[in-house]
Residue frames relative to the residue before (quaternion, step in Angstrom):
aa qw qx qy qz dx dy dz
M 1.0000 0.0000 0.0000 0.0000 0.00 0.00 0.00
P 0.0873 -0.8287 0.5511 0.0431 3.63 0.20 1.20
Y 0.2220 -0.7631 0.5969 0.1100 3.53 -1.33 0.44
L 0.2038 -0.7293 0.6383 0.1384 3.51 -1.30 0.55
F 0.1592 -0.7750 0.6090 0.0560 3.57 -0.88 1.04
T 0.1164 -0.7713 0.6225 0.0641 3.59 -0.64 1.10
H 0.1306 0.8126 -0.5417 0.1707 3.59 -0.74 1.01
F 0.2945 -0.6967 0.5907 0.2811 3.54 -1.31 -0.18
K 0.4124 -0.6785 0.5397 0.2798 3.58 -1.31 -0.05
E 0.3749 -0.6938 0.5619 0.2497 3.57 -1.14 0.63
K 0.1805 0.7773 -0.5740 0.1837 3.56 -0.33 1.30
L 0.5065 -0.6303 0.4897 0.3262 3.54 -1.31 0.13
T 0.6553 0.4192 -0.3097 0.5468 3.55 1.29 0.37
P 0.6002 -0.6328 0.3542 0.3374 3.62 -1.01 0.77
D 0.5457 0.6161 -0.4188 0.3837 3.62 1.14 -0.30
G 0.5838 0.5782 -0.3839 0.4212 3.61 1.18 -0.32
E 0.7210 0.4193 -0.2319 0.5006 3.57 1.08 -0.75
Q 0.4603 0.6098 -0.4847 0.4259 3.50 0.61 1.30
V 0.6311 -0.5472 0.3897 0.3877 3.62 -1.26 -0.07
Y 0.0421 -0.7879 0.6137 -0.0278 3.56 -0.76 1.16
F 0.2649 -0.7378 0.5964 0.1723 3.56 -1.31 0.44
G 0.0511 -0.7343 0.6732 0.0704 3.53 -1.29 0.60
L 0.2075 -0.7897 0.5692 0.0966 3.59 -1.11 0.68
S 0.0626 0.7722 -0.6319 0.0213 3.53 -1.22 0.58
R 0.3459 -0.7229 0.5571 0.2179 3.55 -1.10 0.71
D 0.8016 0.2995 -0.1338 0.4998 3.58 1.09 -0.63
G 0.5185 -0.6513 0.4144 0.3677 3.59 1.25 -0.07
F 0.6636 0.4912 -0.2928 0.4823 3.59 1.29 -0.17
N 0.7971 0.2272 -0.0847 0.5530 3.56 0.85 -1.01
W 0.1084 -0.8323 0.5435 -0.0084 3.54 -0.51 1.27
T 0.1577 -0.7766 0.6051 0.0766 3.55 -1.10 0.76
E 0.5005 -0.6414 0.4885 0.3153 3.56 -1.15 0.60
V 0.2803 -0.7338 0.5978 0.1597 3.55 -1.27 0.51
N 0.8286 0.1882 -0.1593 0.5025 3.56 -1.15 0.69
G 0.6289 -0.5692 0.3296 0.4145 3.55 1.05 0.75
G 0.6354 -0.5456 0.3254 0.4389 3.57 1.19 0.51
E 0.5348 0.6005 -0.4107 0.4298 3.57 1.27 0.36
P 0.6556 -0.5330 0.3472 0.4068 3.62 -1.15 0.46
I 0.4012 -0.6727 0.5692 0.2501 3.52 -1.23 0.63
L 0.7811 0.0755 -0.0088 0.6197 3.54 1.06 -0.88
T 0.1219 -0.7805 0.6109 0.0521 3.56 -1.05 0.82
S 0.4088 -0.7285 0.4985 0.2317 3.56 -0.77 1.04
T 0.1141 -0.7848 0.6073 0.0483 3.54 -1.03 0.90
M 0.6709 0.4768 -0.2741 0.4974 3.57 1.31 0.11
G 0.8188 0.2801 -0.1658 0.4729 3.56 -1.30 0.21
A 0.8296 -0.1251 0.1391 0.5261 3.55 -0.76 -1.11
K 0.3475 -0.7715 0.4581 0.2724 3.59 1.35 -0.16
G 0.6647 0.4044 -0.3346 0.5317 3.50 0.99 0.94
C 0.1926 -0.7637 0.6065 0.1089 3.56 -1.26 0.45
R 0.0245 0.7643 -0.6430 0.0432 3.53 -0.83 1.07
D 0.8179 0.2664 -0.1649 0.4827 3.55 -1.35 0.25
I 0.0658 0.8611 -0.4973 0.0828 3.54 0.70 1.15
E 0.0668 -0.7896 0.6099 0.0089 3.58 -0.87 1.00
I 0.0542 -0.7711 0.6329 0.0432 3.56 -1.13 0.70
V 0.0224 -0.7876 0.6157 -0.0071 3.57 -1.01 0.82
R 0.3382 -0.7131 0.5729 0.2213 3.55 -1.08 0.75
M 0.3695 -0.7359 0.5323 0.1966 3.54 -0.86 1.04
R 0.6919 -0.4811 0.3398 0.4176 3.58 -1.27 0.28
D 0.6961 0.4647 -0.2762 0.4724 3.60 1.11 -0.65
G 0.6228 -0.5724 0.3316 0.4177 3.60 1.26 0.13
S 0.5635 0.5806 -0.3962 0.4341 3.59 1.22 -0.18
F 0.3898 -0.7250 0.5281 0.2087 3.57 -1.32 0.13
V 0.1534 -0.7334 0.6509 0.1216 3.53 -1.29 0.51
I 0.1511 -0.7620 0.6251 0.0765 3.57 -0.99 0.90
L 0.0609 -0.7800 0.6228 0.0013 3.57 -0.86 1.05
T 0.0051 -0.8004 0.5995 -0.0020 3.57 -1.07 0.69
T 0.5331 -0.5346 0.5302 0.3859 3.51 -1.37 0.20
D 0.3480 -0.7291 0.5566 0.1938 3.57 -0.92 0.95
E 0.4550 0.6774 -0.4442 0.3699 3.56 0.26 1.27
C 0.0372 -0.7538 0.6547 0.0432 3.55 -1.25 0.56
I 0.2754 -0.8098 0.5013 0.1306 3.56 -0.15 1.34
V 0.5519 0.6221 -0.3974 0.3879 3.59 1.09 -0.62
Y 0.6720 0.5065 -0.2976 0.4509 3.58 0.99 -0.83
K 0.7179 0.4316 -0.2414 0.4899 3.60 1.25 -0.33
M 0.4721 0.6534 -0.4495 0.3849 3.57 1.24 0.34
D 0.3984 -0.6803 0.5489 0.2780 3.57 -1.15 0.58
E 0.7535 -0.3993 0.2595 0.4533 3.58 -1.28 -0.08
N 0.6959 0.4231 -0.2695 0.5139 3.58 1.26 -0.29
Y 0.5108 -0.6795 0.3814 0.3632 3.56 1.33 0.35
Q 0.4308 0.6663 -0.4849 0.3679 3.56 1.11 0.70
V 0.2080 -0.7754 0.5876 0.1013 3.57 -1.18 0.63
D 0.3285 -0.7098 0.5870 0.2090 3.56 -1.00 0.82
W 0.1936 -0.8392 0.4983 0.0995 3.55 0.16 1.31
K 0.5748 0.5726 -0.3869 0.4382 3.61 1.10 -0.53
K 0.6626 0.4883 -0.2981 0.4834 3.56 1.00 -0.82
V 0.6399 0.5174 -0.3291 0.4632 3.58 0.97 -0.81
N 0.6370 0.5468 -0.3193 0.4397 3.59 1.03 -0.81
S 0.7670 0.3839 -0.1940 0.4761 3.57 1.04 -0.73
T 0.7914 0.2396 -0.1270 0.5479 3.60 1.17 -0.46
G 0.4395 0.7353 -0.4270 0.2897 3.58 1.25 0.27
S 0.8558 -0.0936 0.0940 0.5000 3.51 -1.13 -0.75
K 0.1270 -0.7917 0.5957 0.0464 3.57 -0.79 1.08
C 0.7420 0.2794 -0.1644 0.5867 3.55 1.33 -0.13
L 0.3501 -0.6561 0.6010 0.2929 3.53 -1.40 -0.05
C 0.3445 -0.7071 0.5700 0.2377 3.57 -1.18 0.52
M 0.0597 -0.8170 0.5734 -0.0132 3.57 -1.04 0.79
W 0.0199 -0.7353 0.6769 0.0293 3.49 -1.26 0.73
K 0.1922 -0.7458 0.6218 0.1418 3.57 -1.23 0.52
T 0.0328 0.7976 -0.6012 0.0374 3.57 -1.13 0.66
K 0.3414 -0.7331 0.5518 0.2038 3.55 -1.12 0.71
D 0.8196 0.2537 -0.0831 0.5069 3.56 1.11 -0.67
L 0.4703 -0.6946 0.4183 0.3484 3.63 1.31 0.07
I 0.6453 0.4689 -0.3144 0.5146 3.56 1.31 0.37
N 0.7615 0.2394 -0.1192 0.5905 3.55 0.93 -0.97
F 0.1003 -0.8288 0.5505 -0.0068 3.56 -0.71 1.13
S 0.5389 -0.5910 0.4912 0.3450 3.52 -1.23 0.53
E 0.6399 -0.4764 0.4093 0.4428 3.55 -1.28 0.10
Q 0.5652 -0.5873 0.4528 0.3614 3.56 -1.10 0.66
K 0.0629 -0.7823 0.6196 0.0127 3.55 -1.07 0.84
R 0.2459 -0.7362 0.6073 0.1694 3.57 -1.08 0.72
I 0.2479 -0.7817 0.5617 0.1091 3.57 -0.80 1.09
Y 0.0817 -0.7731 0.6288 0.0178 3.53 -0.80 1.10
F 0.2798 -0.8125 0.4959 0.1252 3.58 -0.67 1.09
G 0.5990 -0.6314 0.3482 0.3482 3.58 1.20 0.29
R 0.6054 0.5347 -0.3678 0.4607 3.59 1.21 0.35
D 0.2259 -0.8021 0.5413 0.1122 3.58 -0.30 1.23
D 0.6421 0.5656 -0.3234 0.4040 3.59 1.21 -0.43
F 0.4971 0.6340 -0.4526 0.3822 3.62 1.20 -0.01
G 0.3576 -0.7227 0.5495 0.2188 3.56 -0.98 0.86
C 0.7765 -0.0750 0.0705 0.6216 3.56 1.19 -0.62
L 0.1786 -0.7135 0.6569 0.1660 3.53 -1.34 0.27
W 0.0148 0.8404 -0.5355 0.0821 3.55 -0.31 1.27
A 0.8888 0.1204 -0.0603 0.4381 3.48 -1.36 0.54
P 0.0481 0.8191 -0.5694 0.0509 3.61 0.53 1.08
E 0.0054 0.7502 -0.6609 -0.0209 3.55 -1.18 0.69
V 0.2730 -0.7664 0.5668 0.1298 3.53 -1.21 0.57
F 0.0648 -0.7713 0.6325 0.0274 3.54 -1.01 0.89
Y 0.3131 -0.7424 0.5586 0.1968 3.59 -0.82 0.98
D 0.2176 -0.7767 0.5857 0.0798 3.55 -0.63 1.22
E 0.2281 -0.8223 0.5076 0.1191 3.57 -0.04 1.29
I 0.5792 0.5928 -0.3784 0.4122 3.60 1.12 -0.54
N 0.7843 0.2700 -0.1349 0.5419 3.58 0.96 -0.91
D 0.3641 -0.7595 0.4673 0.2688 3.57 1.32 0.09
E 0.5900 0.5219 -0.3961 0.4719 3.54 0.74 1.11
Y 0.4326 -0.6794 0.5299 0.2657 3.54 -1.29 0.34
M 0.2027 -0.7573 0.6092 0.1199 3.55 -0.94 0.92
I 0.1728 -0.7550 0.6268 0.0856 3.56 -0.79 1.07
H 0.0048 0.7999 -0.5999 0.0163 3.60 -0.80 0.95
W 0.0269 0.8004 -0.5906 0.0995 3.55 -1.03 0.86
G 0.4884 -0.6519 0.4934 0.3050 3.57 -1.31 0.20
S 0.0482 0.7964 -0.6009 0.0483 3.57 -0.99 0.88
T 0.2611 -0.6578 0.6685 0.2286 3.48 -1.38 0.40
V 0.2180 -0.7864 0.5652 0.1203 3.60 -1.19 0.45
K 0.6386 -0.5688 0.3812 0.3513 3.53 -1.22 0.64
E 0.5592 0.6599 -0.3780 0.3300 3.59 1.06 -0.79
D 0.7878 0.2208 -0.1337 0.5593 3.60 0.98 -0.78
N 0.5806 -0.6243 0.3485 0.3895 3.54 1.18 0.72
Y 0.6034 -0.6184 0.3379 0.3733 3.55 1.06 0.88
S 0.4233 0.7455 -0.4230 0.2934 3.56 1.14 0.62
H 0.7771 0.2862 -0.1298 0.5453 3.60 1.23 -0.25
M 0.1972 -0.7941 0.5648 0.1075 3.59 -0.68 1.07
S 0.0121 -0.7747 0.6312 -0.0340 3.54 -0.95 1.01
I 0.5164 -0.6346 0.4792 0.3176 3.55 -1.31 0.14
Y 0.1121 -0.7803 0.6150 0.0181 3.54 -0.87 1.08
C 0.1151 -0.8052 0.5792 0.0543 3.56 -1.22 0.36
C 0.0195 -0.7414 0.6660 0.0798 3.50 -1.39 0.20
T 0.3485 -0.7394 0.5372 0.2079 3.59 -1.24 0.22
T 0.0051 -0.7756 0.6311 0.0028 3.52 -1.29 0.47
K 0.3219 -0.7272 0.5668 0.2153 3.55 -1.22 0.44
D 0.8192 0.2253 -0.0665 0.5231 3.57 1.16 -0.59
F 0.4003 -0.7237 0.4591 0.3243 3.62 1.27 -0.07
E 0.5476 0.5488 -0.4199 0.4718 3.51 1.15 0.81
T 0.7688 0.1139 -0.0669 0.6257 3.56 1.04 -0.83
F 0.1549 -0.8100 0.5653 0.0148 3.55 -1.03 0.88
S 0.4949 -0.6383 0.4970 0.3173 3.55 -1.14 0.64
E 0.6277 -0.5224 0.4048 0.4113 3.57 -1.26 0.25
P 0.5066 -0.6634 0.4486 0.3194 3.63 -0.83 0.88
K 0.0073 -0.7777 0.6286 0.0056 3.54 -1.18 0.66
L 0.6115 -0.5474 0.4208 0.3864 3.55 -1.27 0.38
F 0.2130 -0.7946 0.5600 0.0982 3.58 -0.87 0.99
F 0.7997 -0.1019 0.1349 0.5761 3.59 0.81 -1.03
T 0.1077 0.7900 -0.5969 0.0897 3.56 -0.90 0.93
K 0.1294 -0.7596 0.6320 0.0828 3.55 -1.33 0.37
D 0.6850 -0.4546 0.3520 0.4475 3.55 -1.27 0.04
N 0.7219 0.3426 -0.2161 0.5611 3.55 1.14 -0.64
E 0.6176 -0.5591 0.3970 0.3852 3.58 -1.22 0.40
I 0.0577 -0.7859 0.6154 0.0187 3.56 -1.10 0.76
L 0.0071 -0.7958 0.6048 -0.0297 3.55 -1.20 0.56
D 0.8166 0.3451 -0.1914 0.4212 3.54 -1.40 -0.05
T 0.1531 0.8038 -0.5590 0.1345 3.60 0.57 1.09
H 0.0453 -0.7508 0.6588 0.0157 3.52 -1.18 0.79
I 0.0965 -0.8173 0.5680 0.0073 3.59 -0.71 1.10
R 0.0182 0.7795 -0.6243 0.0477 3.54 -0.97 0.94
K 0.2420 -0.7623 0.5804 0.1530 3.59 -0.88 0.88
I 0.0336 -0.7689 0.6381 -0.0219 3.56 -0.83 1.07
G 0.8043 -0.0229 -0.0331 0.5929 3.59 -0.44 1.19
D 0.7504 -0.3312 0.2601 0.5094 3.58 -0.68 -1.08
T 0.6090 0.5570 -0.3411 0.4500 3.57 1.27 0.35
Y 0.2863 -0.7304 0.5994 0.1587 3.54 -1.03 0.92
H 0.1521 -0.7803 0.6041 0.0554 3.55 -0.81 1.08
M 0.0537 -0.7951 0.6040 0.0075 3.56 -0.78 1.04
F 0.1161 -0.7527 0.6467 0.0422 3.53 -0.87 1.08
Y 0.0992 0.7960 -0.5899 0.0921 3.59 -0.95 0.82
K 0.4376 -0.6847 0.5221 0.2589 3.54 -1.34 0.25
N 0.2888 -0.6915 0.6400 0.1699 3.53 -0.95 0.99
A 0.3191 -0.7644 0.5241 0.1979 3.60 -0.64 1.01
E 0.8063 0.0348 0.0280 0.5898 3.56 1.20 -0.54
R 0.8748 0.1847 -0.0977 0.4371 3.56 -1.38 0.25
P 0.3396 -0.6352 -0.5341 0.4427 1.73 1.28 2.15
S 0.4990 -0.6312 0.4981 0.3233 3.55 -1.25 0.40
M 0.4582 0.6386 -0.5068 0.3542 3.57 -0.35 1.28
N 0.5994 -0.5587 0.4279 0.3815 3.56 -1.30 0.14
M 0.1777 -0.7883 0.5869 0.0510 3.52 -1.13 0.82
H 0.1908 -0.7505 0.6220 0.1161 3.53 -1.35 0.33
A 0.0447 0.7828 -0.6187 0.0501 3.56 -1.00 0.86
T 0.2194 -0.7831 0.5724 0.1051 3.57 -1.17 0.58
A 0.0332 -0.7829 0.6212 0.0038 3.55 -1.27 0.51
K 0.4426 -0.6738 0.5254 0.2720 3.54 -1.30 0.35
E 0.7241 0.2762 -0.1974 0.6004 3.54 1.35 -0.16
L 0.6123 -0.5916 0.3761 0.3656 3.57 -1.03 0.79
Y 0.7666 0.3660 -0.1941 0.4906 3.56 0.91 -0.88
G 0.6479 -0.5759 0.2918 0.4043 3.54 1.24 0.47
P 0.4875 0.0463 -0.8018 -0.3426 1.43 -2.48 -0.52
Y 0.3748 -0.7260 0.5408 0.1999 3.56 -1.19 0.69
E 0.2896 -0.7626 0.5637 0.1295 3.54 -1.02 0.95
H 0.4560 -0.7164 0.4709 0.2389 3.56 -0.77 1.10
D 0.2928 -0.7395 0.5863 0.1542 3.56 -1.07 0.88
K 0.2434 -0.8157 0.5108 0.1199 3.58 -0.07 1.30
A 0.6235 0.5479 -0.3511 0.4333 3.61 1.01 -0.73
F 0.6351 0.5138 -0.3270 0.4751 3.59 1.02 -0.76
E 0.6369 0.5198 -0.3257 0.4670 3.59 0.95 -0.83
D 0.6514 0.5208 -0.3214 0.4485 3.58 0.92 -0.87
Y 0.6564 0.4936 -0.3202 0.4722 3.59 0.99 -0.76
M 0.6402 0.5233 -0.3316 0.4543 3.60 0.91 -0.86
A 0.6364 0.5521 -0.3237 0.4305 3.59 1.06 -0.75
T 0.6322 0.5410 -0.3392 0.4388 3.61 1.18 -0.39
L 0.5536 0.6282 -0.3951 0.3779 3.59 1.21 -0.31
E 0.5019 -0.5982 0.5168 0.3510 3.53 -1.18 0.50
K 0.8345 0.0147 -0.0728 0.5460 3.58 -0.79 1.04
P 0.0113 0.8499 -0.5267 0.0073 3.64 0.70 0.98
G 0.6418 0.5388 -0.3281 0.4359 3.58 1.13 -0.53
C 0.6478 0.5389 -0.3022 0.4456 3.57 1.30 -0.22
Y 0.5775 0.5113 -0.4034 0.4923 3.57 1.19 0.60
E 0.0784 0.7874 -0.6066 0.0773 3.58 -1.06 0.76
A 0.7865 0.4051 -0.2237 0.4090 3.56 -1.38 -0.27
P 0.0818 0.8306 -0.5471 0.0631 3.64 0.69 0.98
T 0.0824 0.7474 -0.6584 0.0327 3.53 -1.22 0.64
T 0.2220 -0.8041 0.5422 0.1006 3.60 -1.10 0.58
L 0.0189 -0.7549 0.6530 0.0574 3.51 -1.36 0.31
V 0.3841 -0.6670 0.5813 0.2640 3.53 -1.26 0.51
L 0.3611 -0.7589 0.5067 0.1922 3.57 -0.63 1.15
P 0.6544 -0.5382 0.3545 0.3954 3.62 -1.13 0.48
D 0.6845 0.4699 -0.2942 0.4734 3.61 1.11 -0.57
G 0.6351 -0.5836 0.3087 0.4009 3.58 1.29 0.25
R 0.5554 0.5936 -0.4090 0.4147 3.59 1.23 -0.09
W 0.4189 -0.6882 0.5410 0.2411 3.54 -1.32 0.44
C 0.1334 -0.8049 0.5769 0.0398 3.56 -0.85 1.00
L 0.1520 -0.7533 0.6372 0.0583 3.52 -0.90 1.06
M 0.1415 -0.7740 0.6138 0.0636 3.57 -0.75 1.07
I 0.0075 -0.7848 0.6196 -0.0137 3.58 -0.90 0.96
D 0.4172 -0.7382 0.4921 0.1970 3.53 -0.87 1.08
F 0.1935 -0.7941 0.5716 0.0732 3.58 -0.63 1.21
F 0.0477 -0.8251 0.5629 -0.0055 3.59 -0.69 1.10
G 0.5099 0.6917 -0.3984 0.3207 3.60 1.24 0.11
C 0.6547 0.4470 -0.3289 0.5133 3.58 0.91 0.88
E 0.7128 -0.4109 0.3106 0.4761 3.58 -1.25 -0.06
K 0.6881 -0.5504 0.2856 0.3768 3.57 -1.07 0.81
A 0.6669 0.5338 -0.3157 0.4130 3.58 0.89 -0.89
K 0.7358 0.4117 -0.2240 0.4888 3.59 1.18 -0.50
M 0.4669 0.6863 -0.4442 0.3371 3.59 1.26 0.03
G 0.4060 0.7233 -0.5109 0.2256 3.57 -1.22 0.41
Y 0.7361 -0.4614 0.2946 0.3982 3.51 -1.36 0.09
V 0.1595 -0.7372 0.6519 0.0788 3.50 -1.25 0.75
P 0.3090 -0.7815 0.5126 0.1761 3.65 -0.78 0.96
F 0.0876 -0.7375 0.6679 0.0481 3.52 -1.23 0.74
V 0.1335 -0.8296 0.5418 0.0223 3.60 -0.78 1.00
S 0.1149 -0.7598 0.6358 0.0727 3.55 -1.13 0.77
S 0.7042 -0.5255 0.2950 0.3754 3.57 -1.26 0.37
K 0.8063 -0.0504 0.0700 0.5852 3.61 1.08 -0.64
P 0.6436 -0.5120 0.3830 0.4207 3.61 -1.20 0.39
G 0.7575 0.3338 -0.2773 0.4877 3.53 -0.89 0.98
D 0.6284 0.4954 -0.3291 0.5013 3.58 1.27 -0.34
S 0.1805 -0.8312 0.5213 0.0698 3.59 -0.40 1.23
N 0.4574 0.6419 -0.4762 0.3898 3.61 1.18 0.47
F 0.0137 0.8528 -0.5174 0.0696 3.54 0.30 1.32
T 0.1452 -0.7546 0.6330 0.0939 3.52 -1.31 0.52
M 0.5012 -0.6450 0.4774 0.3237 3.59 -0.89 0.87
S 0.0473 -0.8250 0.5618 -0.0392 3.58 -0.85 1.03
K 0.0667 0.8518 -0.5164 0.0577 3.59 0.92 0.87
E 0.6586 0.5482 -0.3182 0.4055 3.59 0.97 -0.83
S 0.6653 0.5261 -0.2996 0.4367 3.60 1.17 -0.50
F 0.7333 0.4031 -0.2064 0.5071 3.58 1.22 -0.40
S 0.1032 -0.7732 0.6199 0.0846 3.53 -1.24 0.50
F 0.0716 -0.7745 0.6286 -0.0030 3.53 -1.02 0.96
P 0.4739 -0.6967 0.4501 0.2958 3.62 -0.91 0.80
Y 0.7705 -0.0404 0.0307 0.6355 3.59 1.24 -0.43
G 0.6770 -0.5211 0.3363 0.3962 3.57 -1.26 0.05
F 0.2294 -0.7587 0.5990 0.1140 3.54 -0.22 1.27
K 0.1456 -0.7940 0.5869 0.0627 3.59 -0.90 0.94
H 0.8747 -0.1937 0.0992 0.4330 3.51 -1.34 0.69
G 0.3273 0.7517 -0.5075 0.2651 3.54 -0.14 1.30
G 0.4054 -0.6873 0.5424 0.2628 3.52 -1.30 -0.36
I 0.2827 -0.7586 0.5719 0.1322 3.54 -1.21 0.62
V 0.0133 -0.7847 0.6197 -0.0017 3.56 -1.02 0.82
E 0.4580 -0.6493 0.5275 0.3006 3.57 -1.10 0.70
I 0.0704 -0.7829 0.6173 0.0324 3.56 -1.05 0.80
T 0.5620 -0.5975 0.4467 0.3572 3.57 -1.26 0.30
E 0.6547 -0.4913 0.3868 0.4247 3.56 -1.27 0.23
E 0.6353 0.5264 -0.3297 0.4589 3.57 1.03 -0.75
E 0.6531 0.5001 -0.3102 0.4765 3.59 0.99 -0.81
Y 0.6102 0.5532 -0.3398 0.4540 3.57 1.03 -0.80
E 0.6998 0.4681 -0.2718 0.4661 3.58 0.79 -1.03
R 0.6312 0.5433 -0.3325 0.4425 3.57 1.00 -0.81
V 0.6842 0.4729 -0.2857 0.4760 3.58 0.85 -0.98
K 0.6594 0.5213 -0.3089 0.4449 3.57 0.86 -0.96
N 0.7257 0.4506 -0.2560 0.4525 3.57 0.76 -1.02
Y 0.6565 0.5229 -0.3330 0.4298 3.58 0.88 -0.87
Y 0.7498 0.4011 -0.2420 0.4672 3.58 0.72 -0.99
S 0.5858 0.5506 -0.3803 0.4572 3.60 1.20 -0.28
N 0.7471 0.4115 -0.2062 0.4795 3.56 1.12 -0.67
K 0.4159 0.7208 -0.4676 0.2980 3.59 1.25 0.09
C-alpha cells in the first residue's frame, strides 16, 4: 500500500514554498522525489504554494490544491513577518493543478470563490462526500466583517473542480481555528484542527453528520497538552498504515527552520484517538511541511519514482 505525500518546505527562499512529493511503501519510511526539488512551481498570484492538498477523483485522476501564498516575499530584513497583515491581505484564491498520472499536469489555475470579503484563504483540504456524491473543500479564512480579527473554517462544494458552490461557514469557535482535516471512519466523521489560542494546540472532534454538530474530544486535548510546546504543532493529516494502525501526522514548527516538519502519532486502529508519539518508527529525508497524503497503487509508485529519478 504505497503512499504519496504532497508538501512544501520551510526555507528562506521561495523555492521552498512550492509543490513537493514524497513517497513511501509502508507509511513509515519516506523518500524524496525529484532529488528534493519542486514538482510544480507557481507562476501566478503570490508565486508560491503552501498547505498542499491532493485528492483522488472518482475517475482515478488527481487534483492538487494549495494556498496561493509565498511568505518569503513578505519577510523583512530580519526575516520577520507581519502575520496580521498576511491574514487580512493574503491569499484571495487557491491554486489548482489536475493530473491523470502524477507526471503530466494541467496548466496552473487560480480558483476565486466570489467572496471579496475574505482576508485570506488558507490550508485547503478536500473531503469526498459519498452521500451527496460531491467534494467539499474546506479552508481557513478571516473576513472583513470583524476587521479580519478571527479565523474560522469555510467550505464550498464541487463535483468537477470547475464550478463551485457559494462559500459558507463550516466551523467556528470563540477562539481562532485553522487547519481542518476530516476523515470518515465507519459512520463517524473525525475532524482534527488547530486552536490558534485559548489554548493553542491541536484538537479532535467527532460527528455523525459531515456538517456537524461536532463533539469535542477532551481526552485528545489532554494528551496534546502533555507535549512540549503543544502550540507549535499544526496542519494535521492522517493515514491508515499497512498494519492497520492509524497515524496522525502533525507539523512541528517550534524550532529552527531546518528542523521543522511532521511528527507522527499512532493509535491502535482507525477511529481510535488515543495516539502516542512515534518519532523513532518513522524516517523522513527532510522536514515535510503542511501537506496531504494519498494512497497510490504500486504501478503509480513505480511510475513516479522512475520518472523523477530519470529527469
